[in-house]
Backbone as ProteinMPNN parsed JSONL, in Angstrom:
{"seq_chain_A": "MERIFLNRAAAGRALARHLQSYAQREDVIVLALPRGGVPVGFEVAAALHAPLDVLLVRKLGVPWQTELAMGAIASGGALYVDRRLMHEAGVTEAQFEHVLTDAQDELARRETLYREQRPALSVEGQIAIVVDDGMATGATLLAALRALRSRSPARIIVALPVAPADGELRLGDAADEFVCALTPRVFFSVGQFYQDFGETTDDDVRGLLASSASSAGSAGSAGSFRPPQP", "coords_chain_A": {"N_chain_A": [[100.652, 62.457, 103.304], [100.398, 66.018, 103.371], [97.873, 68.095, 104.727], [95.565, 70.085, 102.745], [94.038, 73.147, 102.397], [90.877, 74.083, 101.115], [90.288, 76.846, 100.35], [90.838, 80.226, 101.526], [88.644, 80.837, 103.104], [87.761, 78.334, 103.98], [89.981, 77.6, 105.394], [89.846, 79.438, 107.437], [87.541, 78.596, 108.779], [88.439, 76.086, 109.67], [90.495, 76.838, 111.339], [89.079, 78.315, 113.297], [87.944, 76.309, 114.808], [89.958, 75.602, 116.584], [89.913, 77.591, 118.328], [87.786, 77.783, 120.008], [87.512, 78.2, 122.789], [87.578, 80.883, 123.084], [85.2, 81.873, 122.249], [82.13, 83.675, 122.171], [82.778, 85.732, 124.014], [83.024, 88.931, 125.541], [85.346, 90.321, 125.549], [87.016, 89.869, 123.481], [88.546, 90.419, 120.387], [89.019, 90.205, 116.819], [91.758, 90.543, 114.727], [92.765, 91.043, 111.555], [95.365, 90.533, 109.139], [95.695, 92.397, 106.307], [96.209, 91.513, 102.804], [95.323, 88.865, 102.437], [94.751, 87.746, 104.889], [92.28, 88.558, 105.745], [89.888, 87.202, 104.71], [90.248, 84.825, 106.113], [90.243, 85.718, 108.792], [87.643, 86.736, 108.848], [86.038, 84.401, 108.841], [86.822, 83.334, 111.276], [86.111, 85.361, 113.161], [83.345, 85.319, 112.781], [82.65, 82.747, 113.65], [83.346, 82.856, 116.347], [81.773, 84.78, 117.267], [82.734, 87.44, 117.415], [83.963, 90.824, 117.054], [85.411, 92.082, 114.055], [88.363, 93.449, 112.73], [90.869, 95.151, 110.775], [94.374, 94.704, 110.931], [96.542, 96.734, 110.063], [99.79, 96.935, 108.796], [102.877, 98.545, 108.366], [106.027, 98.358, 107.114], [109.024, 99.923, 108.368], [111.527, 100.744, 106.553], [115.122, 100.738, 106.266], [116.489, 103.585, 104.744], [118.33, 103.253, 102.549], [118.354, 100.496, 102.165], [115.745, 99.123, 101.835], [114.452, 96.715, 102.398], [115.388, 95.998, 104.798], [114.154, 96.029, 107.924], [113.719, 98.642, 110.193], [111.854, 99.018, 111.959], [108.312, 99.313, 112.561], [104.936, 100.37, 111.813], [101.53, 100.246, 112.856], [98.001, 99.634, 112.716], [95.958, 102.027, 114.432], [97.851, 103.699, 115.46], [100.078, 102.448, 116.526], [103.475, 101.911, 117.204], [106.632, 100.53, 116.48], [110.019, 100.494, 117.084], [113.308, 99.672, 116.222], [115.785, 100.593, 117.783], [118.468, 99.873, 118.13], [119.174, 98.694, 115.729], [118.744, 100.858, 113.995], [120.862, 102.533, 114.922], [123.143, 100.936, 114.372], [122.884, 100.827, 111.588], [123.326, 103.4, 110.921], [121.314, 105.33, 110.66], [119.883, 108.511, 110.711], [117.972, 110.693, 112.931], [116.457, 112.533, 111.529], [116.285, 111.221, 108.944], [114.931, 108.926, 109.719], [112.462, 110.068, 110.561], [111.515, 111.026, 108.151], [110.998, 108.609, 106.721], [109.161, 107.519, 108.473], [107.066, 109.353, 108.26], [106.229, 109.094, 105.535], [105.389, 106.435, 105.693], [103.274, 106.535, 107.511], [101.431, 108.154, 106.033], [100.803, 106.374, 103.894], [99.685, 104.274, 105.33], [97.454, 105.535, 106.45], [96.008, 106.005, 104.155], [95.298, 103.418, 103.4], [93.861, 102.604, 105.549], [91.658, 104.278, 105.335], [90.611, 103.462, 102.945], [89.971, 100.735, 103.436], [88.324, 100.679, 105.781], [86.353, 102.54, 105.349], [85.449, 104.903, 106.736], [84.67, 103.816, 109.124], [85.48, 103.617, 112.584], [88.658, 102.547, 113.982], [88.804, 99.533, 115.916], [89.114, 99.553, 119.46], [91.821, 98.163, 121.153], [92.76, 98.129, 123.688], [93.084, 96.536, 126.754], [91.835, 94.325, 125.773], [91.46, 90.895, 124.489], [93.335, 90.183, 121.894], [93.06, 88.605, 118.881], [95.162, 87.767, 116.496], [95.209, 87.305, 113.021], [96.29, 85.685, 110.082], [96.679, 84.415, 106.696], [98.563, 82.577, 106.775], [102.001, 81.756, 107.689], [105.184, 82.575, 106.653], [108.27, 83.48, 106.69], [107.751, 85.078, 108.903], [108.495, 87.634, 109.478], [106.998, 90.06, 108.811], [104.709, 89.632, 110.353], [105.812, 89.511, 112.959], [106.722, 92.125, 113.246], [104.27, 93.453, 113.179], [103.079, 92.487, 115.49], [104.756, 93.416, 117.434], [104.363, 96.135, 117.253], [101.636, 96.235, 117.768], [101.578, 95.632, 120.482], [102.049, 97.995, 121.743], [99.618, 99.179, 121.996], [98.443, 98.271, 124.196], [96.944, 95.733, 124.609], [95.232, 93.164, 126.465], [96.023, 90.595, 126.035], [97.733, 88.864, 123.472], [96.928, 86.809, 120.876], [98.206, 84.764, 118.487], [96.917, 83.482, 115.5], [96.813, 81.026, 113.077], [96.24, 79.366, 109.96], [98.269, 77.834, 108.867], [101.76, 77.232, 109.42], [105.372, 77.117, 109.551], [107.087, 74.41, 111.235], [108.65, 75.455, 113.239], [107.402, 77.837, 113.745], [106.21, 79.146, 116.001], [108.379, 79.503, 117.645], [109.896, 81.262, 116.199], [108.543, 83.651, 116.54], [108.932, 84.23, 119.176], [108.623, 86.004, 122.209], [106.709, 87.751, 121.341], [104.039, 87.259, 121.073], [101.369, 86.122, 123.214], [100.181, 83.647, 123.054], [100.173, 80.954, 120.732], [98.405, 79.718, 118.123], [97.844, 77.274, 115.809], [96.532, 75.618, 112.986], [97.817, 73.857, 111.331], [101.046, 72.509, 111.108], [103.265, 71.766, 109.099], [105.784, 69.253, 108.287], [107.345, 69.573, 106.055], [107.965, 72.612, 104.506], [107.492, 74.978, 102.089], [106.164, 77.206, 101.065], [103.352, 79.362, 101.901], [101.243, 79.181, 100.17], [101.355, 76.563, 99.073], [99.692, 74.996, 100.615], [97.147, 75.438, 100.02], [94.355, 74.873, 97.996], [93.084, 76.795, 96.431], [94.61, 79.661, 96.117], [94.276, 82.236, 95.266], [94.496, 85.783, 94.561], [93.461, 88.002, 97.102], [91.391, 90.76, 96.847], [91.323, 94.395, 97.154], [88.679, 95.095, 97.14], [87.405, 92.778, 97.985], [88.353, 92.773, 100.671], [87.187, 95.122, 101.677], [84.479, 94.439, 101.38], [84.111, 92.219, 103.087], [84.819, 93.317, 105.597], [82.857, 95.288, 105.887], [80.518, 93.614, 105.845], [80.931, 92.095, 108.108], [80.925, 94.113, 110.036], [78.244, 95.065, 109.814], [76.74, 92.978, 110.581], [77.216, 92.862, 113.233], [78.846, 90.967, 114.561], [77.411, 88.589, 114.284], [77.384, 85.233, 113.736], [75.733, 83.828, 112.061], [74.677, 85.76, 110.224], [76.979, 86.868, 109.289], [78.258, 84.725, 108.055], [76.999, 84.463, 105.672], [78.131, 85.898, 103.682], [80.459, 85.922, 101.112], [83.658, 86.372, 99.605], [84.22, 87.118, 96.111], [85.466, 84.489, 94.179], [88.53, 84.073, 92.637]], "CA_chain_A": [[100.384, 63.788, 102.475], [99.963, 67.114, 104.216], [96.54, 68.645, 104.433], [95.488, 71.201, 101.912], [92.802, 73.82, 102.558], [90.246, 74.41, 99.81], [90.574, 78.233, 100.178], [91.091, 80.964, 102.755], [87.458, 80.713, 103.945], [87.788, 77.017, 104.563], [91.072, 77.651, 106.38], [89.393, 80.209, 108.617], [86.648, 77.739, 109.569], [89.25, 75.072, 110.298], [91.193, 77.506, 112.442], [88.188, 78.698, 114.313], [87.692, 75.146, 115.675], [90.995, 75.599, 117.504], [89.782, 78.785, 119.113], [86.458, 77.896, 120.598], [87.627, 78.707, 124.157], [87.479, 82.369, 123.013], [83.904, 82.239, 121.63], [81.072, 84.336, 122.981], [83.386, 86.59, 125.027], [82.95, 90.384, 125.174], [86.666, 90.926, 125.634], [87.848, 89.266, 122.343], [88.457, 90.982, 119.031], [89.85, 89.531, 115.82], [92.505, 91.508, 113.896], [93.266, 90.285, 110.42], [96.345, 91.187, 108.359], [95.287, 92.427, 104.899], [94.801, 91.267, 102.45], [94.954, 87.48, 102.56], [94.328, 87.267, 106.266], [90.949, 89.011, 106.032], [88.918, 86.086, 104.562], [90.451, 83.853, 107.221], [89.768, 86.366, 110.0], [86.211, 86.864, 108.764], [85.392, 83.228, 109.344], [87.151, 83.205, 112.738], [85.27, 86.295, 113.868], [81.886, 84.836, 112.715], [82.537, 81.546, 114.542], [83.586, 83.277, 117.737], [80.855, 85.953, 117.59], [83.604, 88.48, 117.874], [84.197, 91.835, 116.082], [86.602, 91.892, 113.136], [89.015, 94.67, 112.237], [92.171, 94.913, 110.092], [95.618, 95.17, 111.603], [97.442, 97.155, 108.972], [101.21, 97.102, 109.285], [103.744, 99.093, 107.35], [107.494, 98.242, 107.599], [109.847, 101.083, 108.229], [112.789, 100.235, 106.031], [116.316, 101.613, 106.161], [116.367, 104.263, 103.465], [119.169, 102.68, 101.421], [118.161, 99.122, 102.165], [114.35, 99.132, 102.284], [113.995, 95.43, 102.887], [115.853, 95.808, 106.176], [113.22, 96.784, 108.749], [114.191, 99.283, 111.42], [110.695, 99.152, 112.784], [106.955, 99.129, 111.862], [103.757, 101.028, 112.365], [100.405, 99.393, 112.691], [96.713, 100.306, 112.942], [95.724, 102.546, 115.802], [98.968, 104.604, 115.863], [101.063, 101.651, 117.115], [104.849, 102.093, 116.62], [107.749, 99.758, 116.994], [111.358, 100.947, 116.464], [114.485, 98.907, 116.6], [116.791, 101.653, 117.899], [119.805, 99.288, 117.975], [119.37, 98.517, 114.285], [118.939, 102.212, 113.524], [122.225, 102.958, 115.266], [124.151, 100.201, 113.587], [122.792, 101.185, 110.178], [123.713, 104.78, 110.762], [120.128, 106.123, 110.257], [119.721, 109.653, 111.527], [116.598, 110.949, 113.344], [115.839, 113.118, 110.364], [116.037, 110.176, 107.997], [113.908, 108.125, 110.342], [111.174, 110.804, 110.538], [111.073, 111.045, 106.73], [110.473, 107.293, 106.473], [107.927, 107.366, 109.285], [105.962, 110.189, 107.714], [105.738, 108.438, 104.316], [104.61, 105.227, 106.062], [101.968, 106.992, 108.133], [100.579, 108.567, 104.946], [100.3, 105.181, 103.223], [98.825, 103.538, 106.289], [96.185, 106.285, 106.549], [95.279, 105.829, 102.883], [94.767, 102.077, 103.396], [92.847, 102.663, 106.665], [90.434, 104.901, 104.824], [90.098, 102.527, 101.889], [89.361, 99.49, 103.928], [87.305, 100.866, 106.817], [85.228, 103.377, 104.859], [85.026, 105.816, 107.808], [84.446, 103.09, 110.484], [86.677, 103.809, 113.392], [89.416, 101.368, 114.419], [88.395, 98.991, 117.213], [90.051, 99.702, 120.527], [92.322, 96.895, 121.646], [93.242, 98.279, 125.038], [92.486, 95.658, 127.711], [91.114, 93.274, 125.052], [92.282, 89.775, 123.984], [93.458, 90.388, 120.418], [93.439, 87.407, 118.117], [95.758, 88.212, 115.232], [94.991, 86.278, 112.029], [96.722, 85.788, 108.729], [96.392, 83.195, 105.954], [99.677, 81.657, 107.009], [103.262, 82.404, 108.049], [106.439, 81.989, 106.069], [109.402, 83.865, 107.525], [107.262, 85.607, 110.096], [109.06, 88.975, 109.659], [105.996, 91.063, 108.846], [103.806, 89.308, 111.475], [106.534, 89.848, 114.121], [106.726, 93.604, 113.311], [102.913, 93.847, 113.505], [102.802, 92.086, 116.912], [105.487, 94.361, 118.373], [103.654, 97.423, 117.173], [100.319, 96.083, 118.448], [101.788, 95.57, 121.908], [102.029, 99.336, 122.341], [98.216, 99.586, 122.159], [98.037, 97.725, 125.483], [95.957, 94.628, 124.711], [95.437, 92.335, 127.651], [96.698, 89.385, 125.559], [97.829, 88.722, 122.048], [96.924, 85.445, 120.354], [98.503, 84.639, 117.024], [96.122, 82.332, 115.09], [97.179, 80.849, 111.716], [95.896, 78.037, 109.409], [99.444, 77.052, 108.577], [103.01, 77.865, 109.653], [106.426, 76.177, 109.678], [107.11, 73.704, 112.516], [109.251, 76.325, 114.248], [106.762, 79.121, 113.676], [106.055, 79.723, 117.341], [109.746, 79.866, 118.111], [110.343, 82.469, 115.412], [107.899, 84.822, 117.085], [109.439, 84.505, 120.478], [107.674, 86.481, 123.167], [105.897, 88.814, 120.731], [102.674, 86.854, 121.327], [101.165, 85.323, 124.48], [99.735, 82.36, 122.669], [100.316, 80.647, 119.314], [97.477, 78.682, 117.743], [98.018, 76.947, 114.384], [95.842, 74.41, 112.614], [98.661, 72.934, 110.54], [102.421, 72.825, 111.189], [103.815, 70.673, 108.321], [107.177, 68.988, 108.366], [107.986, 70.171, 104.888], [107.241, 73.848, 104.239], [108.149, 75.841, 101.136], [105.391, 78.456, 100.986], [102.01, 79.214, 102.413], [100.323, 78.79, 99.051], [101.322, 75.135, 98.797], [98.723, 74.291, 101.491], [95.837, 75.919, 99.615], [93.948, 74.462, 96.607], [92.835, 78.014, 95.769], [95.344, 80.756, 96.797], [94.157, 83.428, 94.423], [94.645, 87.081, 95.227], [92.35, 88.711, 97.814], [91.479, 92.087, 96.31], [90.937, 95.465, 98.062], [87.192, 95.084, 97.204], [87.098, 91.669, 98.878], [88.59, 93.229, 102.075], [86.141, 96.087, 102.054], [83.173, 93.809, 101.537], [84.157, 91.383, 104.273], [84.762, 94.15, 106.776], [81.476, 95.921, 105.95], [79.57, 92.586, 106.192], [81.139, 91.764, 109.522], [80.443, 95.223, 110.877], [76.812, 95.209, 109.746], [76.128, 91.813, 111.258], [77.508, 93.008, 114.634], [79.401, 89.759, 115.105], [76.509, 87.424, 114.25], [77.958, 84.197, 112.844], [74.694, 83.443, 111.033], [74.635, 86.747, 109.142], [78.312, 87.067, 108.569], [78.557, 83.579, 107.227], [76.297, 84.422, 104.367], [78.9, 86.706, 102.753], [81.7, 85.293, 100.635], [84.279, 87.184, 98.6], [84.287, 86.447, 94.878], [86.565, 83.573, 93.975], [89.276, 84.298, 91.36]], "C_chain_A": [[99.851, 64.8, 103.478], [98.599, 67.58, 103.785], [96.582, 69.905, 103.611], [94.075, 71.804, 102.098], [92.164, 74.174, 101.201], [90.496, 75.91, 99.456], [90.719, 78.927, 101.493], [89.857, 80.853, 103.707], [87.438, 79.396, 104.679], [88.861, 76.963, 105.617], [90.66, 78.367, 107.579], [88.422, 79.359, 109.462], [87.35, 76.646, 110.319], [89.949, 75.649, 111.543], [90.316, 77.922, 113.586], [87.901, 77.503, 115.254], [88.73, 75.005, 116.823], [90.918, 76.733, 118.486], [88.458, 78.93, 119.871], [86.452, 78.34, 122.054], [87.437, 80.207, 124.183], [86.141, 82.774, 122.407], [82.971, 82.835, 122.68], [81.632, 85.113, 124.149], [83.377, 88.016, 124.584], [84.322, 91.056, 125.104], [87.591, 90.39, 124.514], [87.511, 90.06, 121.04], [89.386, 90.218, 118.07], [90.423, 90.565, 114.858], [93.149, 90.702, 112.794], [94.306, 91.128, 109.643], [95.903, 91.18, 106.878], [96.458, 92.029, 104.011], [94.364, 89.874, 102.648], [94.429, 87.016, 103.905], [92.848, 87.665, 106.559], [89.888, 87.962, 105.847], [89.004, 85.057, 105.671], [89.886, 84.495, 108.512], [88.268, 86.528, 110.045], [85.512, 85.649, 109.322], [85.638, 82.961, 110.881], [86.176, 84.074, 113.573], [83.833, 85.814, 113.903], [81.72, 83.651, 113.66], [82.628, 81.833, 115.992], [82.561, 84.296, 118.176], [81.672, 87.088, 118.078], [83.692, 89.525, 116.746], [85.394, 91.587, 115.296], [87.046, 93.36, 112.744], [90.287, 94.221, 111.496], [93.28, 95.45, 110.984], [96.542, 95.497, 110.478], [98.834, 97.334, 109.542], [102.004, 97.678, 108.089], [105.186, 99.083, 107.874], [108.148, 99.567, 107.446], [111.293, 100.627, 107.84], [113.914, 101.254, 106.07], [116.343, 102.178, 104.848], [117.126, 103.692, 102.314], [119.141, 101.159, 101.344], [116.74, 98.854, 102.652], [113.834, 97.841, 102.77], [114.425, 95.187, 104.315], [114.986, 96.664, 107.1], [113.832, 97.353, 109.994], [113.002, 99.541, 112.351], [109.428, 98.977, 111.952], [105.946, 100.008, 112.565], [102.553, 100.119, 112.073], [99.134, 100.214, 113.001], [96.615, 100.861, 114.369], [96.834, 103.432, 116.303], [100.079, 103.807, 116.561], [102.426, 101.835, 116.409], [105.854, 101.247, 117.262], [109.028, 100.22, 116.304], [112.467, 100.184, 117.09], [115.655, 99.945, 116.659], [118.189, 101.103, 117.679], [120.098, 99.198, 116.525], [119.641, 99.891, 113.591], [120.339, 102.703, 113.73], [123.286, 102.262, 114.386], [124.079, 100.467, 112.074], [123.192, 102.582, 109.885], [122.534, 105.691, 110.236], [119.968, 107.278, 111.173], [118.21, 109.847, 111.948], [115.818, 111.553, 112.201], [115.418, 112.115, 109.292], [114.869, 109.271, 108.411], [112.577, 108.796, 110.164], [110.654, 110.895, 109.178], [110.429, 109.665, 106.382], [109.176, 107.087, 107.168], [106.758, 108.127, 108.641], [105.407, 109.591, 106.417], [104.935, 107.179, 104.662], [103.325, 105.494, 106.661], [101.012, 107.394, 107.056], [99.934, 107.374, 104.28], [99.405, 104.376, 104.08], [97.479, 104.203, 106.416], [95.406, 106.082, 105.333], [94.584, 104.459, 102.904], [93.675, 101.931, 104.476], [91.49, 103.152, 106.113], [89.807, 104.039, 103.757], [89.376, 101.346, 102.365], [88.207, 99.699, 104.914], [86.162, 101.762, 106.358], [84.59, 104.182, 105.989], [84.621, 105.1, 109.083], [85.656, 103.274, 111.281], [87.339, 102.499, 113.745], [88.854, 100.869, 115.744], [89.5, 99.183, 118.284], [90.489, 98.338, 121.001], [92.768, 96.954, 123.117], [92.426, 97.435, 126.06], [91.725, 94.451, 127.097], [92.092, 92.053, 124.781], [92.217, 89.896, 122.477], [93.939, 89.12, 119.742], [93.866, 87.849, 116.745], [95.844, 87.068, 114.183], [95.677, 86.634, 110.742], [96.431, 84.506, 108.042], [97.529, 82.17, 106.098], [100.943, 82.474, 107.347], [104.406, 81.761, 107.285], [107.648, 82.337, 106.921], [108.928, 84.426, 108.865], [107.681, 87.049, 110.322], [107.967, 90.045, 109.821], [105.056, 90.864, 110.07], [104.517, 89.765, 112.839], [106.498, 91.394, 114.314], [105.307, 94.047, 113.707], [102.586, 93.619, 115.019], [103.517, 93.076, 117.875], [104.858, 95.731, 118.331], [102.329, 97.338, 117.932], [100.491, 96.096, 119.955], [101.674, 96.969, 122.524], [100.657, 99.852, 122.487], [97.63, 99.005, 123.373], [96.885, 96.678, 125.49], [96.23, 93.832, 125.926], [96.195, 91.118, 127.316], [96.678, 89.36, 124.075], [97.893, 87.238, 121.668], [97.192, 85.493, 118.96], [97.716, 83.348, 116.569], [96.347, 82.174, 113.527], [96.654, 79.461, 111.204], [97.139, 77.202, 109.245], [100.724, 77.891, 108.879], [104.064, 76.757, 109.747], [106.435, 75.563, 111.073], [107.699, 74.574, 113.622], [108.676, 77.735, 114.288], [106.651, 79.874, 115.015], [107.376, 80.196, 117.898], [110.217, 81.13, 117.424], [109.732, 83.771, 115.973], [108.32, 85.235, 118.471], [108.358, 84.905, 121.448], [106.702, 87.583, 122.698], [104.413, 88.52, 120.923], [102.561, 86.063, 122.619], [100.745, 83.897, 124.248], [99.825, 82.169, 121.199], [99.338, 79.46, 119.031], [97.566, 78.471, 116.233], [97.344, 75.619, 114.019], [96.756, 73.401, 112.0], [100.127, 73.422, 110.678], [103.215, 71.688, 110.435], [105.307, 70.499, 108.508], [107.952, 69.631, 107.266], [107.222, 71.394, 104.504], [108.081, 74.684, 103.253], [107.508, 77.198, 101.02], [104.009, 78.313, 101.504], [101.064, 78.721, 101.349], [100.291, 77.314, 98.743], [100.312, 74.402, 99.606], [97.341, 74.754, 101.174], [95.539, 75.396, 98.175], [93.687, 75.753, 95.821], [93.51, 79.114, 96.58], [95.335, 81.914, 95.932], [94.205, 84.704, 95.245], [93.326, 87.514, 95.911], [92.455, 90.211, 97.384], [91.028, 93.102, 97.457], [89.386, 95.427, 98.172], [86.71, 93.972, 98.112], [87.24, 92.109, 100.367], [87.498, 94.156, 102.506], [84.813, 95.411, 102.289], [83.122, 92.943, 102.77], [84.043, 92.236, 105.548], [83.412, 94.774, 106.982], [80.48, 94.87, 106.38], [79.695, 92.222, 107.646], [80.639, 92.843, 110.445], [78.934, 95.272, 110.985], [76.083, 94.048, 110.505], [76.403, 91.849, 112.762], [77.969, 91.668, 115.256], [78.526, 88.55, 115.038], [77.052, 86.443, 113.256], [76.955, 83.828, 111.711], [74.638, 84.452, 109.902], [75.913, 86.872, 108.444], [78.668, 85.877, 107.713], [77.966, 83.541, 105.877], [77.091, 85.177, 103.307], [80.166, 85.945, 102.362], [82.315, 86.236, 99.578], [84.286, 86.446, 97.241], [85.538, 85.64, 94.74], [87.25, 83.893, 92.645], [89.182, 83.096, 90.426]], "O_chain_A": [[98.992, 64.501, 104.307], [98.223, 67.468, 102.618], [97.503, 70.71, 103.742], [93.067, 71.108, 101.982], [92.869, 74.526, 100.255], [90.889, 76.189, 98.324], [90.722, 78.255, 102.525], [90.004, 80.786, 104.927], [87.132, 79.347, 105.871], [88.665, 76.328, 106.653], [91.057, 77.988, 108.681], [88.468, 79.392, 110.691], [86.967, 76.289, 111.433], [89.983, 75.044, 112.614], [90.748, 77.892, 114.738], [87.632, 77.733, 116.433], [88.457, 74.4, 117.86], [91.754, 76.842, 119.383], [88.07, 80.015, 120.304], [85.422, 78.833, 122.513], [87.152, 80.757, 125.247], [85.968, 83.947, 122.076], [83.032, 82.534, 123.872], [81.0, 85.148, 125.205], [83.671, 88.323, 123.429], [84.449, 92.199, 124.664], [88.815, 90.469, 124.626], [86.353, 90.302, 120.699], [90.405, 89.662, 118.481], [89.692, 91.351, 114.256], [93.959, 89.808, 113.039], [94.121, 92.338, 109.512], [95.753, 90.119, 106.272], [97.607, 92.19, 104.422], [93.206, 89.629, 102.985], [93.742, 85.999, 104.008], [92.249, 87.162, 107.51], [89.039, 87.807, 106.725], [88.002, 84.494, 106.111], [89.126, 83.851, 109.235], [87.664, 86.472, 111.115], [84.576, 85.744, 110.116], [84.784, 82.453, 111.609], [85.532, 83.613, 114.515], [83.174, 85.892, 114.939], [80.733, 83.579, 114.393], [82.04, 81.119, 116.804], [82.496, 84.637, 119.357], [81.328, 87.676, 119.104], [83.513, 89.163, 115.583], [86.333, 90.949, 115.773], [86.258, 94.271, 112.493], [90.707, 93.068, 111.588], [93.152, 96.465, 111.669], [97.257, 94.626, 109.984], [99.006, 97.834, 110.654], [101.778, 97.296, 106.941], [105.516, 99.689, 108.894], [107.867, 100.287, 106.488], [112.104, 100.21, 108.667], [113.699, 102.457, 105.928], [116.242, 101.449, 103.861], [116.613, 103.648, 101.196], [119.851, 100.583, 100.519], [116.557, 98.398, 103.781], [112.847, 97.825, 103.506], [113.908, 94.291, 104.982], [115.072, 97.891, 107.065], [114.415, 96.613, 110.786], [113.133, 100.194, 113.386], [109.474, 98.55, 110.799], [106.084, 100.34, 113.742], [102.584, 99.319, 111.138], [99.211, 101.343, 113.485], [97.098, 100.277, 115.339], [96.791, 103.883, 117.447], [100.966, 104.426, 117.15], [102.501, 101.905, 115.183], [105.948, 101.224, 118.489], [109.086, 100.318, 115.078], [112.567, 100.057, 118.31], [116.394, 100.121, 115.69], [119.029, 101.791, 117.099], [121.184, 99.589, 116.098], [120.552, 100.064, 112.783], [120.95, 103.238, 112.805], [124.156, 102.884, 113.776], [125.08, 100.348, 111.368], [123.386, 102.943, 108.724], [122.745, 106.651, 109.495], [119.917, 107.056, 112.383], [117.317, 109.227, 111.37], [114.684, 111.163, 111.922], [114.294, 112.178, 108.794], [113.989, 108.914, 107.627], [111.638, 108.174, 109.666], [109.437, 110.851, 108.998], [109.359, 109.647, 105.773], [108.212, 106.572, 106.603], [105.646, 107.618, 108.504], [104.19, 109.591, 106.233], [103.93, 106.883, 104.016], [102.348, 104.795, 106.393], [99.844, 107.012, 107.13], [98.716, 107.322, 104.105], [98.422, 103.826, 103.584], [96.457, 103.521, 106.485], [94.183, 105.984, 105.428], [93.433, 104.337, 102.485], [92.697, 101.207, 104.293], [90.418, 102.596, 106.35], [88.584, 103.913, 103.691], [88.333, 100.959, 101.837], [87.219, 98.966, 104.875], [85.086, 101.725, 106.955], [83.374, 104.156, 106.184], [84.254, 105.764, 110.053], [86.768, 103.12, 110.774], [86.683, 101.459, 113.807], [88.471, 101.667, 116.599], [90.682, 98.986, 118.002], [89.663, 97.454, 121.229], [93.113, 95.929, 123.705], [91.217, 97.622, 126.194], [91.073, 93.681, 127.802], [93.315, 92.176, 124.838], [91.159, 89.727, 121.87], [95.042, 88.629, 119.982], [93.044, 88.255, 115.924], [96.456, 86.028, 114.423], [95.65, 87.797, 110.338], [95.978, 83.56, 108.688], [97.443, 81.048, 105.598], [100.943, 83.704, 107.295], [104.559, 80.54, 107.283], [108.019, 81.556, 107.797], [109.623, 84.273, 109.869], [107.243, 87.646, 111.305], [107.966, 90.819, 110.778], [104.671, 91.833, 110.724], [103.866, 90.326, 113.721], [106.27, 91.882, 115.421], [105.175, 94.96, 114.522], [101.935, 94.427, 115.681], [102.998, 93.49, 118.912], [104.843, 96.42, 119.35], [101.956, 98.266, 118.65], [99.584, 96.551, 120.652], [101.259, 97.117, 123.673], [100.496, 100.921, 123.075], [96.439, 99.188, 123.623], [95.97, 96.767, 126.309], [97.366, 93.81, 126.4], [96.943, 90.604, 128.148], [95.703, 89.792, 123.46], [98.796, 86.514, 122.088], [96.493, 86.194, 118.229], [97.846, 82.286, 117.179], [96.086, 83.114, 112.775], [96.64, 78.498, 111.97], [97.099, 75.99, 109.454], [100.757, 79.095, 108.626], [103.725, 75.598, 109.988], [105.854, 76.13, 112.0], [107.315, 74.462, 114.786], [109.303, 78.682, 114.764], [106.958, 81.061, 115.118], [107.433, 81.226, 118.569], [110.873, 81.971, 118.038], [110.333, 84.842, 115.887], [108.122, 86.369, 118.906], [107.311, 84.263, 121.53], [106.005, 88.229, 123.481], [103.604, 89.448, 120.933], [103.514, 85.423, 123.063], [100.918, 83.034, 125.11], [99.583, 83.113, 120.447], [99.446, 78.382, 119.616], [97.378, 79.416, 115.467], [97.571, 74.608, 114.684], [96.517, 72.199, 112.122], [100.423, 74.586, 110.407], [103.755, 70.781, 111.069], [106.019, 71.447, 108.841], [109.045, 70.162, 107.465], [106.028, 71.329, 104.21], [109.221, 75.047, 103.542], [108.19, 78.215, 100.893], [103.506, 77.19, 101.548], [100.173, 77.918, 101.626], [99.297, 76.831, 98.2], [100.068, 73.231, 99.315], [96.42, 74.509, 101.953], [96.382, 75.482, 97.282], [94.036, 75.814, 94.642], [93.012, 79.466, 97.649], [96.363, 82.585, 95.845], [93.985, 84.699, 96.456], [92.24, 87.393, 95.343], [93.505, 90.831, 97.553], [90.476, 92.732, 98.493], [88.858, 95.715, 99.246], [85.773, 94.139, 98.893], [86.364, 91.848, 101.191], [86.935, 93.998, 103.589], [84.097, 95.727, 103.239], [82.1, 92.958, 103.457], [83.274, 91.917, 106.455], [82.879, 94.795, 108.091], [79.635, 95.174, 107.223], [78.694, 92.058, 108.344], [80.024, 92.575, 111.477], [78.383, 95.486, 112.065], [74.957, 94.196, 110.98], [75.908, 90.998, 113.502], [77.526, 91.297, 116.343], [78.843, 87.544, 115.673], [77.178, 86.752, 112.071], [77.341, 83.562, 110.573], [74.559, 84.064, 108.736], [75.99, 86.97, 107.22], [79.347, 86.047, 106.701], [78.337, 82.73, 105.029], [76.746, 85.101, 102.128], [80.854, 85.39, 103.22], [81.598, 86.821, 98.765], [84.354, 85.217, 97.243], [86.602, 86.092, 95.163], [86.574, 83.973, 91.62], [89.744, 83.12, 89.331]]}, "name": "protein", "num_of_chains": 1, "seq": "MERIFLNRAAAGRALARHLQSYAQREDVIVLALPRGGVPVGFEVAAALHAPLDVLLVRKLGVPWQTELAMGAIASGGALYVDRRLMHEAGVTEAQFEHVLTDAQDELARRETLYREQRPALSVEGQIAIVVDDGMATGATLLAALRALRSRSPARIIVALPVAPADGELRLGDAADEFVCALTPRVFFSVGQFYQDFGETTDDDVRGLLASSASSAGSAGSAGSFRPPQP"}
């Protein structure tokens, strides 16, 4: 029988045990993908005594086929564009700029909502540990990693509680290291490996980020905060 995590916080604590080589380092930051990745990243950051921030990502969809990503933007002004796909899909520069502007506006709205005026952490020259609550297809994560690379981190580590057995292969060279607590043989969805996979709310995200920031990376203080369980 495959292992099941109690909830995202428990998954984060389990994941943190696989990342202890990055503990107590001044060049490490934890970037969590909202919303479900934030409770996981909160526990990882607390265990490693590292700062926590969100890595917001917004897909840039082809205007007439929005599920088809021609790129992505991420926190800190990071931009990834698949010019080849744009050309093959027949997307003009004007159409692309319209999609980009809309995405930037929405990303800015979410940045303000989650950070509450706290500036984004600089990743330049840092080891960025990118955390989510799991990986299914990997498409959103891949877009986020490609966008993040443009912010010049020294190294990108993908850290997940659970992913398919071929998860690392799916990401290719987008990350420098892949750390996963559980890679089950049979994988249908991320939620099947959680006893409680209830929705993480915007208020949960804001509370966790504020708690992590106020504790200045102290595992003892940060560990005292828990989001409300649905």
